[in-house]
N, CA, C and O atoms as a DFTB+ gen file, in Angstrom:
480 C
 N C O
     1  1      -5.871      -4.020      12.995
     2  2      -6.127      -4.598      11.847
     3  2      -6.977      -3.350      10.944
     4  3      -7.990      -2.879      11.460
     5  1      -6.588      -2.919       9.786
     6  2      -7.300      -1.932       9.283
     7  2      -7.846      -2.478       7.897
     8  3      -7.118      -2.932       7.014
     9  1      -9.122      -2.381       7.832
    10  2      -9.738      -3.036       6.492
    11  2      -9.576      -2.178       5.345
    12  3      -9.867      -0.983       5.400
    13  1      -9.067      -2.801       4.178
    14  2      -9.016      -2.107       2.961
    15  2     -10.377      -2.234       2.245
    16  3     -10.881      -3.337       2.035
    17  1     -10.941      -1.110       1.886
    18  2     -12.347      -1.025       1.501
    19  2     -12.465      -0.895      -0.063
    20  3     -13.533      -1.048      -0.656
    21  1     -11.271      -0.598      -0.676
    22  2     -11.364      -0.267      -2.141
    23  2     -10.449       0.833      -2.523
    24  3      -9.796       1.388      -1.640
    25  1     -10.347       1.186      -3.725
    26  2      -9.492       2.068      -4.229
    27  2      -9.378       1.859      -5.792
    28  3     -10.118       1.092      -6.408
    29  1      -8.329       2.655      -6.402
    30  2      -8.146       2.658      -7.727
    31  2      -6.659       2.383      -8.103
    32  3      -5.794       2.824      -7.345
    33  1      -6.317       1.727      -9.152
    34  2      -5.014       1.438      -9.722
    35  2      -5.015       2.194     -10.994
    36  3      -5.980       2.156     -11.757
    37  1      -3.845       2.945     -11.252
    38  2      -3.593       3.536     -12.567
    39  2      -2.267       3.400     -12.930
    40  3      -1.513       3.226     -11.973
    41  1      -1.758       3.426     -14.010
    42  2      -0.466       3.411     -14.531
    43  2      -0.305       2.217     -15.556
    44  3      -1.091       2.071     -16.492
    45  1       0.819       1.331     -15.308
    46  2       0.850       0.210     -16.302
    47  2      -0.233      -0.623     -15.970
    48  3      -0.618      -1.330     -16.902
    49  1      -0.840      -0.740     -14.892
    50  2      -1.963      -1.649     -14.615
    51  2      -3.254      -0.657     -14.393
    52  3      -3.092       0.403     -13.789
    53  1      -4.241      -0.949     -14.783
    54  2      -5.475      -0.214     -14.449
    55  2      -6.567      -0.903     -13.927
    56  3      -6.893      -1.920     -14.541
    57  1      -7.261      -0.570     -12.865
    58  2      -8.341      -1.186     -12.448
    59  2      -8.662      -0.657     -10.967
    60  3      -8.562       0.523     -10.631
    61  1      -9.047      -1.667     -10.171
    62  2      -9.461      -1.403      -8.850
    63  2      -9.125      -2.262      -7.852
    64  3      -8.963      -3.463      -8.070
    65  1      -8.966      -1.615      -6.453
    66  2      -8.559      -2.469      -5.299
    67  2      -9.994      -3.002      -4.704
    68  3     -10.905      -2.215      -4.449
    69  1     -10.079      -4.120      -4.549
    70  2     -11.312      -5.004      -4.027
    71  2     -11.223      -4.645      -2.511
    72  3     -10.219      -4.481      -1.818
    73  1     -12.556      -4.566      -2.183
    74  2     -12.727      -4.538      -0.643
    75  2     -12.566      -5.951      -0.230
    76  3     -12.647      -6.933      -0.967
    77  1     -12.323      -5.929       1.065
    78  2     -11.953      -7.286       1.717
    79  2     -10.533      -7.544       2.166
    80  3     -10.350      -8.490       2.931
    81  1      -9.368      -6.709       1.724
    82  2      -8.138      -6.762       2.214
    83  2      -7.976      -6.067       3.459
    84  3      -8.886      -5.378       3.918
    85  1      -6.854      -6.211       4.039
    86  2      -6.345      -5.619       5.379
    87  2      -5.034      -5.317       5.450
    88  3      -4.151      -5.899       4.820
    89  1      -4.857      -4.259       6.336
    90  2      -3.455      -3.853       6.539
    91  2      -3.252      -4.026       8.153
    92  3      -3.813      -3.328       8.997
    93  1      -2.324      -5.112       8.420
    94  2      -2.063      -5.428       9.968
    95  2      -1.036      -4.485      10.231
    96  3      -0.113      -4.385       9.422
    97  1      -1.069      -3.691      11.376
    98  2      -0.113      -2.691      11.698
    99  2       0.357      -2.999      13.089
   100  3      -0.485      -3.310      13.932
   101  1       1.805      -2.932      13.445
   102  2       2.055      -2.731      14.631
   103  2       2.827      -1.405      14.923
   104  3       3.882      -1.039      14.405
   105  1       2.092      -0.780      15.840
   106  2       2.518       0.587      16.116
   107  2       3.541       0.676      17.391
   108  3       3.187       0.392      18.535
   109  1       4.586       1.018      17.112
   110  2       5.806       1.191      18.094
   111  2       5.803       2.444      18.814
   112  3       5.473       3.487      18.249
   113  1       6.190       2.401      20.167
   114  2       6.165       3.746      20.828
   115  2       7.398       4.734      20.380
   116  3       7.484       5.892      20.789
   117  1       8.270       4.170      19.552
   118  2       9.358       5.079      18.989
   119  2       8.980       5.664      17.819
   120  3       9.861       6.230      17.172
   121  1       7.624       5.650      17.315
   122  2       7.220       6.365      16.205
   123  2       7.160       5.469      14.846
   124  3       6.837       5.995      13.781
   125  1       7.464       4.183      14.933
   126  2       7.648       3.350      13.766
   127  2       6.291       2.495      13.690
   128  3       5.747       2.113      14.726
   129  1       5.811       2.234      12.525
   130  2       4.748       1.375      12.389
   131  2       5.319       0.355      11.273
   132  3       5.937       0.682      10.260
   133  1       4.938      -1.095      11.726
   134  2       5.327      -2.075      10.748
   135  2       4.170      -2.377      10.144
   136  3       3.209      -2.671      10.855
   137  1       4.040      -2.362       8.712
   138  2       2.984      -2.390       7.955
   139  2       3.010      -3.781       7.084
   140  3       4.018      -4.141       6.476
   141  1       1.891      -4.453       7.096
   142  2       1.727      -5.857       6.436
   143  2       0.268      -5.861       5.762
   144  3      -0.751      -6.158       6.384
   145  1       0.302      -5.509       4.470
   146  2      -0.965      -5.455       3.864
   147  2      -1.276      -6.569       3.049
   148  3      -0.288      -7.133       2.579
   149  1      -2.449      -7.067       2.737
   150  2      -2.631      -8.110       1.778
   151  2      -4.194      -7.752       1.139
   152  3      -5.197      -7.638       1.844
   153  1      -4.169      -7.629      -0.099
   154  2      -5.334      -7.291      -0.713
   155  2      -5.428      -7.739      -2.296
   156  3      -4.433      -8.184      -2.867
   157  1      -6.526      -7.611      -2.874
   158  2      -6.724      -8.011      -4.215
   159  2      -6.963      -6.787      -5.139
   160  3      -7.540      -5.795      -4.695
   161  1      -6.535      -6.849      -6.392
   162  2      -6.784      -6.070      -7.511
   163  2      -7.566      -6.722      -8.385
   164  3      -7.515      -7.952      -8.386
   165  1      -8.395      -6.070      -9.249
   166  2      -9.140      -6.428     -10.415
   167  2      -8.644      -5.486     -11.350
   168  3      -8.777      -4.287     -11.108
   169  1      -8.023      -5.919     -12.509
   170  2      -7.788      -5.117     -13.693
   171  2      -9.049      -4.703     -14.440
   172  3     -10.108      -5.313     -14.286
   173  1      -8.925      -3.698     -15.221
   174  2     -10.068      -3.374     -16.180
   175  2     -10.336      -4.438     -17.077
   176  3     -11.478      -4.506     -17.531
   177  1      -9.438      -5.336     -17.437
   178  2      -9.619      -6.541     -18.307
   179  2     -10.095      -7.676     -17.453
   180  3     -10.192      -8.771     -18.008
   181  1     -10.391      -7.581     -16.245
   182  2     -10.983      -8.574     -15.385
   183  2     -10.155      -9.555     -14.666
   184  3     -10.648     -10.464     -13.998
   185  1      -8.650      -9.326     -14.838
   186  2      -7.666     -10.212     -14.248
   187  2      -7.582      -9.885     -12.679
   188  3      -7.785      -8.761     -12.218
   189  1      -7.309     -10.830     -12.049
   190  2      -7.100     -10.691     -10.336
   191  2      -5.744     -10.834     -10.119
   192  3      -5.104     -11.744     -10.647
   193  1      -5.184      -9.895      -9.282
   194  2      -3.738      -9.858      -8.720
   195  2      -3.880      -9.801      -7.320
   196  3      -4.429      -8.828      -6.802
   197  1      -3.429     -10.774      -6.628
   198  2      -3.110     -10.613      -5.138
   199  2      -1.757      -9.735      -4.849
   200  3      -0.700      -9.843      -5.471
   201  1      -1.982      -9.001      -3.956
   202  2      -0.644      -7.987      -3.590
   203  2      -0.353      -8.189      -2.101
   204  3      -1.217      -8.071      -1.232
   205  1       0.887      -8.493      -1.879
   206  2       1.436      -8.619      -0.482
   207  2       2.449      -7.465      -0.406
   208  3       3.380      -7.334      -1.201
   209  1       2.169      -6.595       0.678
   210  2       2.891      -5.336       0.726
   211  2       3.610      -5.386       2.308
   212  3       2.835      -5.374       3.264
   213  1       4.735      -5.429       2.504
   214  2       5.496      -5.202       3.708
   215  2       6.277      -3.982       3.647
   216  3       7.013      -3.748       2.688
   217  1       6.132      -3.105       4.745
   218  2       6.690      -1.737       4.758
   219  2       6.735      -1.457       6.162
   220  3       6.509      -2.203       7.116
   221  1       7.133      -0.011       6.113
   222  2       7.261       0.765       7.464
   223  2       6.877       2.177       7.254
   224  3       6.943       2.741       6.162
   225  1       6.446       2.753       8.423
   226  2       6.254       4.273       8.386
   227  2       6.827       4.756       9.796
   228  3       6.569       4.249      10.888
   229  1       7.749       5.961       9.510
   230  2       8.505       6.326      10.636
   231  2       8.002       7.787      10.794
   232  3       7.916       8.573       9.851
   233  1       7.672       8.078      12.103
   234  2       7.275       9.545      12.210
   235  2       7.707       9.968      13.675
   236  3       8.075       9.166      14.533
   237  1       7.610      11.368      13.846
   238  2       7.783      11.567      15.221
   239  2       6.420      11.361      16.026
   240  3       5.347      11.255      15.432
   241  1       6.523      11.314      17.337
   242  2       5.258      11.156      18.178
   243  2       4.248      12.180      17.792
   244  3       3.069      11.861      17.633
   245  1       4.660      13.369      17.639
   246  2       3.638      14.475      17.213
   247  2       3.089      14.285      15.842
   248  3       1.890      14.478      15.638
   249  1       3.839      13.943      14.958
   250  2       3.119      13.532      13.604
   251  2       2.321      12.397      13.601
   252  3       1.333      12.343      12.869
   253  1       2.677      11.364      14.431
   254  2       1.811      10.111      14.594
   255  2       0.391      10.544      15.048
   256  3      -0.640      10.098      14.544
   257  1       0.443      11.554      16.157
   258  2      -0.722      12.015      16.797
   259  2      -1.657      12.753      15.665
   260  3      -2.879      12.622      15.609
   261  1      -1.002      13.415      14.925
   262  2      -1.713      14.317      14.098
   263  2      -2.261      13.361      12.837
   264  3      -3.321      13.652      12.282
   265  1      -1.579      12.360      12.478
   266  2      -2.095      11.417      11.439
   267  2      -3.393      10.857      12.022
   268  3      -4.482      11.058      11.486
   269  1      -3.206      10.018      13.343
   270  2      -4.097       9.500      14.081
   271  2      -5.420      10.256      14.175
   272  3      -6.494       9.659      14.107
   273  1      -5.321      11.700      14.347
   274  2      -6.428      12.408      14.552
   275  2      -7.061      12.755      13.261
   276  3      -8.071      13.458      13.302
   277  1      -6.589      12.347      12.094
   278  2      -7.042      12.638      10.716
   279  2      -6.682      13.774      10.010
   280  3      -7.182      14.061       8.922
   281  1      -5.725      14.523      10.652
   282  2      -5.100      15.708      10.110
   283  2      -4.454      15.594       8.801
   284  3      -3.910      14.500       8.656
   285  1      -4.352      16.352       7.853
   286  2      -3.492      16.204       6.629
   287  2      -2.109      16.601       7.274
   288  3      -1.943      17.496       8.103
   289  1      -1.101      15.734       6.716
   290  2       0.341      15.907       6.985
   291  2       1.247      15.603       5.894
   292  3       1.344      14.517       5.324
   293  1       2.017      16.848       5.615
   294  2       2.851      16.631       4.530
   295  2       3.780      15.315       4.462
   296  3       4.465      14.976       5.427
   297  1       3.754      14.671       3.369
   298  2       4.635      13.293       3.320
   299  2       5.929      13.491       3.619
   300  3       6.576      12.520       4.012
   301  1       6.532      14.718       3.500
   302  2       8.025      14.956       3.795
   303  2       8.186      14.875       5.178
   304  3       9.360      14.789       5.537
   305  1       7.151      14.878       6.252
   306  2       7.162      14.909       7.570
   307  2       7.577      13.492       7.964
   308  3       8.160      13.313       9.033
   309  1       7.284      12.427       7.098
   310  2       7.481      11.151       7.916
   311  2       8.115      10.242       6.524
   312  3       8.210      10.692       5.382
   313  1       8.460       9.016       6.927
   314  2       9.028       8.111       6.047
   315  2       8.086       6.912       5.850
   316  3       7.854       6.241       6.855
   317  1       7.506       6.551       4.679
   318  2       6.555       5.430       4.475
   319  2       6.965       4.712       3.214
   320  3       6.685       5.153       2.099
   321  1       7.627       3.609       3.413
   322  2       8.137       3.007       2.199
   323  2       7.487       1.370       2.224
   324  3       7.156       0.887       3.307
   325  1       7.369       0.732       1.190
   326  2       6.782      -0.675       1.169
   327  2       7.619      -1.565       0.183
   328  3       8.108      -0.979      -0.783
   329  1       7.796      -2.636       0.287
   330  2       8.216      -3.721      -0.741
   331  2       6.887      -4.543      -0.941
   332  3       6.115      -4.847      -0.032
   333  1       6.736      -4.865      -2.313
   334  2       5.655      -5.563      -2.793
   335  2       5.777      -6.694      -3.635
   336  3       6.556      -6.599      -4.583
   337  1       5.074      -7.877      -3.442
   338  2       5.076      -9.022      -4.319
   339  2       3.600      -9.243      -4.959
   340  3       2.583      -8.905      -4.353
   341  1       3.588      -9.749      -6.043
   342  2       2.220      -9.972      -6.714
   343  2       2.114     -11.503      -6.911
   344  3       3.080     -12.263      -6.967
   345  1       0.803     -11.856      -7.009
   346  2       0.516     -13.425      -7.605
   347  2      -0.772     -13.272      -8.577
   348  3      -1.735     -12.578      -8.251
   349  1      -0.713     -13.867      -9.601
   350  2      -1.836     -13.931     -10.573
   351  2      -1.543     -15.020     -11.528
   352  3      -0.436     -15.404     -11.907
   353  1      -2.836     -15.501     -11.889
   354  2      -2.890     -16.516     -12.950
   355  2      -2.997     -16.090     -14.426
   356  3      -2.961     -16.845     -15.397
   357  1      -3.152     -14.574     -14.429
   358  2      -3.400     -14.115     -15.810
   359  2      -1.965     -14.063     -16.682
   360  3      -0.986     -13.422     -16.300
   361  1      -2.011     -14.831     -17.887
   362  2      -0.914     -14.888     -18.574
   363  2      -0.083     -13.730     -18.911
   364  3       1.145     -13.769     -18.990
   365  1      -0.943     -12.514     -19.140
   366  2      -0.376     -11.356     -19.723
   367  2       0.174     -10.471     -18.566
   368  3       0.781      -9.424     -18.788
   369  1      -0.059     -10.923     -17.396
   370  2       0.363     -10.374     -16.166
   371  2       1.556     -11.198     -15.189
   372  3       1.881     -10.966     -14.025
   373  1       2.021     -12.163     -16.069
   374  2       3.103     -12.904     -15.196
   375  2       4.440     -12.128     -15.037
   376  3       5.303     -12.624     -14.314
   377  1       4.657     -11.011     -15.630
   378  2       5.747     -10.209     -15.380
   379  2       5.596      -9.684     -14.017
   380  3       6.625      -9.414     -13.397
   381  1       4.507      -9.514     -13.496
   382  2       4.315      -9.123     -12.052
   383  2       4.859     -10.126     -11.118
   384  3       5.583      -9.799     -10.178
   385  1       4.500     -11.410     -11.379
   386  2       4.793     -12.493     -10.380
   387  2       6.370     -12.507     -10.269
   388  3       6.833     -12.618      -9.134
   389  1       7.225     -12.406     -11.321
   390  2       8.602     -12.353     -11.295
   391  2       9.293     -10.916     -11.080
   392  3      10.393     -10.682     -11.580
   393  1       8.684     -10.083     -10.408
   394  2       9.046      -8.689     -10.065
   395  2       8.974      -8.479      -8.491
   396  3       8.176      -9.099      -7.788
   397  1       9.743      -7.692      -8.079
   398  2       9.560      -6.959      -6.824
   399  2       9.205      -5.500      -7.066
   400  3       9.695      -4.960      -8.058
   401  1       8.417      -4.814      -6.275
   402  2       8.116      -3.543      -6.407
   403  2       8.436      -2.731      -5.187
   404  3       8.491      -3.309      -4.101
   405  1       8.641      -1.502      -5.268
   406  2       8.944      -0.557      -4.228
   407  2       7.892       0.466      -4.191
   408  3       7.624       1.104      -5.209
   409  1       7.250       0.671      -3.029
   410  2       6.208       1.765      -3.157
   411  2       6.574       2.760      -2.172
   412  3       7.222       2.491      -1.161
   413  1       6.106       4.034      -2.510
   414  2       6.510       5.217      -1.616
   415  2       5.077       5.718      -1.122
   416  3       4.281       6.194      -1.931
   417  1       4.792       5.599       0.174
   418  2       3.452       5.844       0.654
   419  2       3.154       7.343       1.142
   420  3       3.983       8.083       1.673
   421  1       2.016       7.606       0.904
   422  2       1.491       8.800       1.439
   423  2       0.175       8.686       2.298
   424  3      -0.805       8.354       1.630
   425  1      -0.036       8.879       3.552
   426  2      -1.209       8.711       4.513
   427  2      -2.040      10.044       4.402
   428  3      -1.624      11.075       4.931
   429  1      -3.139      10.003       3.752
   430  2      -3.964      11.123       3.639
   431  2      -5.056      10.703       4.795
   432  3      -5.166       9.600       5.330
   433  1      -5.868      11.947       5.042
   434  2      -6.831      11.613       6.240
   435  2      -7.906      10.555       5.839
   436  3      -8.405       9.752       6.628
   437  1      -8.245      10.676       4.289
   438  2      -9.338       9.672       4.013
   439  2      -8.712       8.352       3.241
   440  3      -9.491       7.474       2.869
   441  1      -7.456       8.240       3.033
   442  2      -6.950       7.089       2.228
   443  2      -5.416       7.043       2.230
   444  3      -4.745       7.907       2.794
   445  1      -4.915       6.041       1.603
   446  2      -3.400       5.796       1.425
   447  2      -3.338       5.954       0.073
   448  3      -4.282       5.623      -0.643
   449  1      -2.223       6.473      -0.400
   450  2      -1.745       6.728      -1.580
   451  2      -0.263       6.135      -1.850
   452  3       0.693       6.628      -1.251
   453  1      -0.100       5.129      -2.711
   454  2       0.954       4.457      -3.017
   455  2       1.481       4.779      -4.414
   456  3       0.732       4.719      -5.389
   457  1       2.739       5.114      -4.511
   458  2       3.307       5.384      -5.847
   459  2       4.273       4.255      -5.880
   460  3       5.219       4.196      -5.095
   461  1       4.007       3.261      -6.890
   462  2       4.812       1.967      -6.884
   463  2       5.614       1.932      -8.239
   464  3       5.218       2.441      -9.288
   465  1       6.777       1.268      -8.066
   466  2       7.648       0.976      -9.156
   467  2       8.249      -0.245      -9.018
   468  3       8.763      -0.595      -7.956
   469  1       8.223      -1.065     -10.211
   470  2       8.611      -2.268     -10.487
   471  2      10.481      -2.117     -10.399
   472  3      11.197      -1.218     -10.840
   473  1      10.769      -3.107      -9.812
   474  2      12.332      -3.058      -9.727
   475  2      12.795      -4.116     -10.805
   476  3      12.531      -5.311     -10.672
   477  1      13.502      -3.611     -11.885
   478  2      13.925      -4.450     -12.924
   479  2      15.330      -4.722     -12.786
   480  3      15.902      -5.444     -13.603
């Protein structure tokens, strides 16, 4: 279990990732990692959004070793994708509840960067 300690959200939503979430990972010997992250966002307007993200990361054993050592790795050297669902009581964010999103992930030495697209 990897703790989620915070972050920023920018784009159609702006705000921050709250500390307290986690990413449960199952690392497989074939280089695939099953990812299951749950965390909360707080928008700049003060609304709270729960995020459930299920995905996978696939890399060669050599790339996995480099990532585990904290080395920078070009995202073209691995595959990291996630499907996301959202829950919120905020009336102006109900569009999130009825959408799936797809995220393209990048594992950096000090953080994970997700580029997320709503699937309409």
